[in-house]
N, C-alpha and C positions, 0 to 999 in steps of 0.2 A: 417172465421170471421175476421182474421187479414187483409185479402185482402179487405174486405168490409169496415173496419175502415180506411184503407189506402186510399181507393177510396173516402170515405166521407171527409177525411182530405184534399185531393187534390181538391175536389169540393168546399169545404169551402174556401180554399186558393185562388182558381181561382175567386170565387165570391167576396172575399175581395179585390183582386187585381183589378177586373173590377170596383167595387164600388169606390175604391180609385182613379183610373184613370179617372173616369167619374162622380165624386161626384158633380161637379158643374152642370152638366146636370141633374142629379137626383134631386138636390136641386131646380133647376129652374122648373122642371116638377111638383114637389110637391107643390111649392109655387104657380104655375099657377093654379093647381087644387083647392088649398085653396082660391085663389082670386076669382075663378069662383063660388065657394060655397058661399063665403061671399057677393059678389057683382053681380054675375050672368051676366045678359045682359048688365048692365051698364059698367062692366069691359070689356066685349067682344065686345062692340060697336067698329066698325072699326075706328071711329074718335078718340076714347080713345086710341086704340092700336097705331095709328099713332102718337098721342101726346106723348105717352111713348117713342117711338123710337126717335122722333124729339127732345124732351127735354133732352135726354141723349146722343145724338150723339157727342157733343163737348167733354164731359168728357170721353166718350167711346174711342175717338181718342187719347186723352191724356193718357188713361190707356194702350194703345198699347205700347207706348214708355216706360211707367213705368214698363210694363211686362219685356221687354228686360233688363232694368236697374236692376231690382230685380233678374232676372235669372243670371245676371253677378255678383251678390253679392253686389250690391249697393242699393241706395235709392235716391229719389229726392223730396225734400220738396219745391222746388222753382217753380214747374210747374204752380201753380196758379198765382203767381206774374209774371211769364214769359208770361202767357196768356194775362194778362192786358197790359204788356209792349209791346209785339209784336203787339197786336191789335191796340194800340195807335200809334205805328210807322206806321202801314199800312195805317190807316186813315189820319195821318198827311202827309205822302208822297203823297197820292192820292189827298188830298185837295190842296196841293201846286203845284203839277205837272199836275193835271187833267188826270193822267194815272192810270188806275186800275192795269195794268200789273206791273208797277214800284212799286206800293204799295204792291202787293203780293210778288214780288221778294224781296223787302226791308225787309218785315216782316219775310220771311223764312230765309234769310241770317242772320238777327238779331237773330232769334231763334237758328240757327246753331252756331253762335258766342257765344251766352250765354251758350249753352250746352258745347261748347269746353272749355270755361273758367272753368266751373265746373269740366269737365273731366280732364283737365290738373292739377288742384289743387289736385284732388283725386289721379290720377295716378302718376304724377311726384313728387308732394310735399308730398305725403302720408298722406294727411289730411283726416280723416274719412269722408265718404260720408254724414253721418247725419249732421256733423258740417259744412261741406262745403256748402251743399245745404240750410241749415238753414240760414247761413250767406248770401248766394246769394239771398234767398227769401227776406230778409230784404233790401238788396241793390236794387234789381229790383223794389220792391214796393215803397221804399222811394224815389228813383230817379224819378220814374214815377210821384209820387205825387208832387215832387218838381217842375218839369217842367209844370205840369198841375194844380198846386195850389190845389191839392187834389180833383180836379174835373175831367171832361172828355172832350170828343170831339165828335161832330156829323159829320156824312158823309155829304159832300156837295152834295145834291141831284141835284143841277143845273148842275154840271160838271161831277160827277161820280155817278149819281143815278143808273146806270146800275150795280154797285157793289152789290146793294141790291138783285139783281136777283140770285146771287150765292147761297143764302140759301132760299130765299122766292119764290121758284119756285117748282112746283110739276109736276111729270110725270105720265102718265096713269090716268089722271083725266077725268073720264067720268061717266055718270049716277049718281048713288048714291055712287060710290066709290070716296073718297076724293082725291085720288092720293097719290103718294109716295114723300115726301119732298126730295129734292136733297141732303140735309145734311145727310140723312139716307143712301142714295146711296154712298156718299163719305165714310161714316163710314164703310160700308160693304166692299167696294173695298179696303180700307186701311187695313182692317182685313186680306183680302186675300193676299195683297202685303207683309205685315209684317209676315204672316204665312209662305209664300214662303221664305222670307229672313231667318227666324228662322230655317226652316227645310230643305231647299234645297240649301243652300249656305255654303261655308266654313266659312264665317263670322259668320253665325248662329251657326255652330258647335263650333267655338271658344268661343262664348258667353257662351254656356253651359259648355264648358271645364273650362273656367276661373271661373265661378260660382261654379262649383263642387269642384275643387281643383286648386287654383291659382298656387301653387308651382309646381305641376305636369305639369300644362299647360306651365309654363316657361321652365321647363326641356325638354318638348317635342318640343320646338322651337317656340312656339306661342309668338308673341309680345303682352304681356298682357296689357301693358300700352296703346298701340295704340288701342287695342280692347275696353278698357274702355272709352277712349276718343271718339271713333267713336260711341259707344252706346249712350253717352250723346249728341253728335251732332245730331244723328238720332232722339232722343227723342225731342231735341230742334226744329227740323224741324216739327215734328208732332204737337208739342204744338203751333207752329206758324200757321200751317194749321187750327188747332182747333180755334185759335184766329180769323183768317180771317173769318171762318164760323160764329162764334158768332158775330163779328162786322157786317157782312153782314145781319145777321138775325135781329139784334137789331137796326142797323143804327147808332150805337154809341159804345163808350167804356169809362169806368170810371177807373181812376187810383186807387181809393180806394175800389170800390165795385166789379169790374170785377175779375173773377177768384178766389173769396174767397172760401176757403175750397175745391177747386178742387183737391188738393193733397190728402186730406183725402178720397174723393170719389174714386179717381183713385187707391189708395193703397188698399182700401176696395174691389174694383172690382177684382184686381189682386189676392189678398189673397183668396177671396171667390172662385175664379176660379181655385184654387189649386196650384198656384205658391208658392214655398217654400221661406220663407223670408231669409233662410240661403243661397239661391242661387242654381243654377245648375239644377233646375227642374221647369217646367211650360209650359203652352200651351197658344197660342193666342186664340184658341177656348174657353178655360176655362175662360179667361178674358172677352170675349164677353158674355158668360153665366153669369158670376159674375156681370157684369154691368147690364144685364137685370134683374137679381135677385134683385139688389138694386132698380132698376127703378120700378119694380112691387111693392115692399114693400112701396116705397114712394107714388106711385099712389093709392094703396089700402088705405093707411092711409088718404090720401086726400079725397077719396070717402067716407070713414067712418066718416069724420069730426074730426079726431084726430089732436091734436096740431102739426103743422109743425115743431116746435122747437125740437120735440123729434126725428126727423129723424137722426140728427147727433149723438145723443146718441145711437140710434139703430145701426147705422153704426159702431160706436166704439165698441159696444158689439159684433157685428158680426165679426169684425176683430179679437178680442180676442178669440172668440169661434172657428173661422176658424184655427187659429194658434194652439190652443189646440188639435183640431182634426188632424191637420197635424202631430203633435208630437206623437199622439196616433197611427196613421197609421204607421208612421216611426218605432216606437218601436215594433209594431206587425210584420212588415216586417223583422226586424232584428232577431226575434225569429225563423223565417223560414230559 
């Protein structure tokens, strides 16, 4: 009888561990089933599926960098303002030089520089990440608004019209299949790249070590400050890539409207994906599933005709619920 009870306990523990490790995938699968029940063929329409992926690729890319930052024990509230700033820089350089390559390089270098400033302030000056990135968010947004008078800029289609093809092109477009938007391909490829960095490189291992126990990481010889700075620089590069994709898709960027609330959506995707806000734990695949979960919620609300203004409220509620579930799982794990 004792052996039977022990076996049952082990099976229960294993199930809980599996559920905890893959909770984002289970949540996505459940939500997908609910969406099919509620909207059926409308939701499953291939055009609708492609629109879901296309409309969330930009924030999905930003969320990849946010994942690494949160795993390292930080946070970044400036990614939305960075998106607007780097997108404006890209279009400005292209319009003035007539070179798409220079615009892309300029935007990525700017994103890396912005991330480096935040990283240095956090790592070297010991300013809390929340305060630092809150301040940088205000700086990036207000400076962009100053230079563009609160407005935006259009891509000069005469000289750099080819820039629009970066996002507004589809592959495998044949018959009734609408094709896969390139921005979705970029998103999935970057998911793979960041997954490899996080799981197959020493830098990735250092990120987890710093987030798990910063003091122990320092004692083990890891340059904690440099790891933090590089994480923010990498995130800045990803934000710039996302901004380039958005600028290409829209053919414009706005200093006031572009990137608004992207930080909320990115953080929500990361937390729903199982990344611990306390740091040291998380997966890129979880963030992908978390982003898709948010995307489906938004899509189903639109299909049902519910007010779009409630999306942010639902995202905020999901963040709180996800953190509560994380704490519950962590508490149960300690009991074992």
